[in-house]
C-alpha positions, -999 to +999 in steps of 0.1 A: +000-001-003+013+034-009+021+056+020+019+095+025+027+122+047-003+144+053+003+182+062-019+214+062-021+246+048-049+271+048-072+244+064-067+223+032-046+189+035-019+180+011+000+145+008+037+140-003+047+105-009+067+093+023+095+082+003+103+117-007+104+128+028+138+133+045+126+147+076+102+168+096+115+194+120+100+224+141+098+257+119+127+279+124+138+311+107+155+313+078+185+336+066+167+356+040+182+351+003+184+388-017+165+391-046+147+358-040+110+353-051+083+359-024+077+325-015+115+318-008+118+324+031+157+317+028+182+292+035+184+270+068+215+252+081+207+215+089+234+195+104+261+214+082+239+213+051+226+246+039+189+239+025+164+263+009+133+270+027+100+275+009+072+291+024+043+266+011+015+289+018+030+316-004+038+291-032+003+283-035-010+316-027+014+345-031-008+372-020-021+353+011-014+357+049+003+325+056-009+319+092+014+304+118+040+280+105+048+253+129+067+227+110+092+221+079+089+191+058+121+184+044+122+165+008+144+153-017+144+139-050+175+129-073+181+165-080+176+187-050+168+188-014+143+216-001+124+222+029+087+235+030+073+257+058+037+245+065+010+251+091+009+214+106+019+180+098-012+159+106-008+123+096+010+097+077-016+070+057-014+043+040-040+042+010-058+020-012-051+031-049-089+030-052-090+059-028-069+081-054-087+103-079-077+124-108-074+161-105-108+176-122-103+196-153-112+227-135-078+230-118-057+257-134-028+281-126+004+274-107-008+249-082-021+224-105+011+220-124+024+202-092-005+184-081-009+148-091-041+135-080-066+138-049-072+110-020-106+107-009-105+090+026-132+089+053-149+122+042-115+138+035-103+157+004-062+155+001-044+167-027-013+149-038+017+166-045+040+160-075+074+164-058+098+166-088+073+192-101+070+211-071+106+214-068+112+222-104+085+251-099+104+266-070+138+269-090+129+274-127 
């Protein structure tokens, strides 16, 4: 059964394949990077490794007040390691493939480029993130 990490931003749940998650940490203030995009909080130092910190709230909605950030989800793929600040990490879920649905055609804009589907579990609607595209969108 596939397994995902679920986190909350703007009272909406998002899921990341657990295989892409390196670690979860309490949120810390980043060192700002001059002339970086508004969603880029800066860089953090994790055990001697400098990692960019992206404000996930501002990535999905640049004009919003992002609320209280409580956690950082550090994800990696073959190319990059990135940390995303989120409001809350809530669950690790095993799900049946029948719970996974395609995105409706009404999805548009920047967010739909890094969403790969929806989980419908026990009345919850959880957006599944496409990790490679999400990372690519942050650094293109």
